[in-house]
C-alpha positions, 0 to 999 in steps of 0.5 A: 679283459672278459668275454662279455666286455667290449673294448671302448676305442677314443672317439677321434675328432671330426675335422671340420673344413673352412673352405676359404677364398682368403685362408691366409685372411681366415687363419689371422682372424682364428690367430686374433683369436687365440686360435693358433693354426698349425699347418692350416688346422688347429684343434678344437677339441670335438672337430679339428678345423682345416683352413683352405682354398674354397672351389672358387665359387668366390663363398666361404663355406663349412663342410663337416669332413671325416674322423681325423687320425693324426697328430692332431687328433691328439693334441689338446688345445689350449685356447678357445674350445668348440662348444657347439656347431651351428647348423643352418636349416629351414626346418628344425625338425625334419632335420632332428628326425633325419639325424634320429635325435630328438630336439632339445626342450627349448628353442633359445633366440640368437638376435645376432644371427636373426635365428632360433637355436635348437639344441641337439644332442649329437654323438659326435659333437653339439649342435644348434639347428638354426632356423631363421627368424628374421631375413638376416645372416642365417637367411642370408646363409641358407640363401647362397649357400643352402642347408649345412654348418655356417657357425663356430660357438667358442668357448674362452676366444677373446674379441676386442669391443671393435671386433664384434656385437654387443653380448647377447643371447645366442642359439646355444642358451647362453650369452656370446658376442658375434664376430664381425665377419666380412660375410654376410653368409658366413661361416660365423663365429660367436664367442660365449661369455664364461 
């Protein structure tokens, strides 16, 4: 290597924790969607999703962790992959400025979540900042959990007709179906159409 070249290290995936009041139930849902959870974790491309017990507050939530540096980081997912992480916020412009990233030019209605989605380019994974547009699911998530990760937009997930809402636009700008969650404040899983 020449002295003026920099060595590029591969970007490690981020860990995303799903803190669940019932981890086996969450694992069963993920399995139904084609996500094979092994030892509590499943690779989704830009992230590794790990399902663990919640803190006992009775709420399920997503939390962003550190980079993953283990055998899962080298595993290429064969099933569904994360297309974007939905982040609930009351002010997308403020959050984008805090992240030092510009919002995408177009905003997209997400009727199933009751939100408006604003895309943002992130160094580690695509983000959709979700502002409440109605007194719907994103408003409920913000009221219960505050700002933070709340939705997984997946490519390649298969939902049965009784498992999800009808096809509609999503905060990503693509069509998709919202998995019918038992919890009105999430986390939410949206299967994007091909």
